[in-house]
NUMAR-528769 format. One line per 5 residues: number of its first residue (from 1); their letters; for each residue y, z, x of N, C-alpha, C. Coordinates in nm, 3 decimals. Example, Ala and Ser with C-alpha at 12.3 -4.5 7.8 and 13.67 -1.06 7.14 Angstrom:
residues 2
1 = AS = -0.569/0.780/1.319/-0.450/0.780/1.230/-0.330/0.780/1.320; -0.225/0.708/1.285/-0.106/0.714/1.367/0.003/0.787/1.290
end
This chain:
residues 64
1 = MDKAR = 1.178/-0.613/0.679/1.091/-0.724/0.646/1.086/-0.817/0.766; 0.970/-0.865/0.797/0.956/-0.958/0.909/0.948/-1.102/0.856; 0.944/-1.195/0.948/0.946/-1.336/0.910/0.824/-1.376/0.828; 0.707/-1.323/0.864/0.585/-1.357/0.791/0.595/-1.312/0.645; 0.646/-1.193/0.624/0.662/-1.140/0.488/0.764/-1.224/0.410
6 = FMELF = 0.875/-1.257/0.477/0.976/-1.341/0.412/0.914/-1.473/0.368; 0.842/-1.538/0.458/0.783/-1.669/0.426/0.683/-1.658/0.311; 0.606/-1.550/0.309/0.509/-1.528/0.202/0.580/-1.517/0.066; 0.684/-1.435/0.062/0.758/-1.417/-0.063/0.837/-1.542/-0.099; 0.899/-1.604/0.000/0.979/-1.724/-0.024/0.894/-1.833/-0.088
11 = KQTGF = 0.773/-1.849/-0.040/0.682/-1.951/-0.094/0.653/-1.923/-0.242; 0.636/-1.795/-0.275/0.604/-1.756/-0.413/0.721/-1.777/-0.509; 0.843/-1.776/-0.458/0.960/-1.793/-0.546/0.968/-1.934/-0.603; 0.921/-2.030/-0.527/0.931/-2.169/-0.572/1.057/-2.239/-0.525; 1.144/-2.167/-0.451/1.260/-2.236/-0.394/1.209/-2.342/-0.297
16 = KNKNE = 1.273/-2.458/-0.297/1.229/-2.567/-0.211/1.266/-2.546/-0.066; 1.380/-2.480/-0.043/1.427/-2.458/0.094/1.530/-2.345/0.093; 1.574/-2.306/0.212/1.671/-2.197/0.223/1.806/-2.235/0.164; 1.838/-2.362/0.165/1.964/-2.407/0.105/1.964/-2.378/-0.045; 1.854/-2.402/-0.110/1.842/-2.375/-0.253/1.855/-2.225/-0.280
21 = LAKYL = 1.794/-2.143/-0.196/1.806/-1.998/-0.209/1.950/-1.954/-0.190; 2.016/-2.009/-0.089/2.155/-1.974/-0.062/2.245/-2.009/-0.181; 2.224/-2.125/-0.240/2.303/-2.164/-0.357/2.279/-2.068/-0.473; 2.155/-2.030/-0.494/2.122/-1.937/-0.602/2.191/-1.802/-0.580; 2.194/-1.758/-0.455/2.256/-1.629/-0.422/2.408/-1.637/-0.411
26 = GIPHA = 2.461/-1.758/-0.401/2.605/-1.775/-0.388/2.658/-1.739/-0.250; 2.576/-1.769/-0.150/2.615/-1.740/-0.011/2.609/-1.869/0.071; 2.676/-1.872/0.185/2.668/-1.992/0.270/2.525/-2.015/0.321; 2.489/-2.142/0.331/2.357/-2.178/0.382/2.335/-2.120/0.521; 2.438/-2.122/0.605/2.426/-2.071/0.742/2.386/-1.924/0.743
31 = TCNNW = 2.438/-1.847/0.650/2.403/-1.705/0.642/2.254/-1.689/0.617; 2.205/-1.759/0.518/2.063/-1.753/0.482/1.977/-1.807/0.596; 2.020/-1.912/0.658/1.944/-1.976/0.765/1.933/-1.887/0.889; 2.031/-1.802/0.912/2.029/-1.714/1.030/1.939/-1.593/1.014; 1.903/-1.561/0.891/1.816/-1.445/0.870/1.685/-1.463/0.945
36 = GSTTP = 1.646/-1.360/1.015/1.520/-1.362/1.088/1.529/-1.425/1.225; 1.646/-1.483/1.259/1.662/-1.539/1.394/1.778/-1.469/1.464; 1.900/-1.500/1.425/2.014/-1.436/1.492/2.059/-1.309/1.420; 2.023/-1.294/1.294/2.055/-1.172/1.220/1.930/-1.124/1.146; 1.916/-0.993/1.128/1.799/-0.942/1.055/1.808/-0.977/0.907
41 = YPKWL = 1.694/-0.973/0.841/1.692/-0.993/0.697/1.764/-0.876/0.632; 1.845/-0.902/0.529/1.914/-0.792/0.461/1.813/-0.696/0.398; 1.850/-0.570/0.389/1.760/-0.469/0.333/1.725/-0.498/0.188; 1.816/-0.559/0.115/1.795/-0.586/-0.028/1.710/-0.709/-0.055; 1.686/-0.792/0.045/1.624/-0.923/0.022/1.480/-0.913/-0.028
46 = ESFLN = 1.400/-0.825/0.030/1.261/-0.815/-0.014/1.253/-0.773/-0.161; 1.335/-0.676/-0.199/1.339/-0.631/-0.338/1.383/-0.745/-0.430; 1.485/-0.819/-0.389/1.532/-0.932/-0.469/1.421/-1.035/-0.488; 1.354/-1.073/-0.379/1.249/-1.175/-0.388/1.135/-1.129/-0.478; 1.095/-1.002/-0.465/0.989/-0.949/-0.552/1.031/-0.953/-0.698
51 = TYIEL = 1.153/-0.914/-0.727/1.204/-0.915/-0.864/1.211/-1.058/-0.918; 1.257/-1.151/-0.835/1.265/-1.292/-0.876/1.125/-1.345/-0.911; 1.026/-1.312/-0.828/0.888/-1.357/-0.851/0.835/-1.298/-0.982; 0.860/-1.169/-1.006/0.815/-1.105/-1.130/0.879/-1.171/-1.252; 1.008/-1.198/-1.245/1.078/-1.262/-1.357/1.024/-1.403/-1.381
56 = KTLKE = 1.001/-1.476/-1.274/0.946/-1.611/-1.285/0.808/-1.607/-1.352; 0.726/-1.512/-1.313/0.592/-1.497/-1.369/0.600/-1.463/-1.518; 0.688/-1.371/-1.554/0.704/-1.333/-1.695/0.751/-1.451/-1.779; 0.846/-1.526/-1.728/0.895/-1.643/-1.801/0.784/-1.745/-1.823; 0.698/-1.764/-1.722/0.587/-1.858/-1.735/0.487/-1.809/-1.839
61 = QIKN = 0.464/-1.677/-1.843/0.370/-1.621/-1.941/0.424/-1.635/-2.083; 0.554/-1.617/-2.099/0.616/-1.630/-2.231/0.608/-1.774/-2.280; 0.627/-1.869/-2.188/0.620/-2.011/-2.222/0.484/-2.049/-2.278; 0.380/-1.993/-2.216/0.244/-2.030/-2.254/0.201/-1.940/-2.364
end
């Protein structure tokens, strides 16, 4: 996954910032912040973000 794809998915999740994502994942903020700059994005991250977006969408549909 490249930075553009990460940003596209990240925006769709609704997380306000990388710190919020890091807290949700239970990892240090520095780890999350380094992705795409000093370290590559983890292989599992794109799948996680897609699943999170799908779950968020389903929850919103159930609410309405």
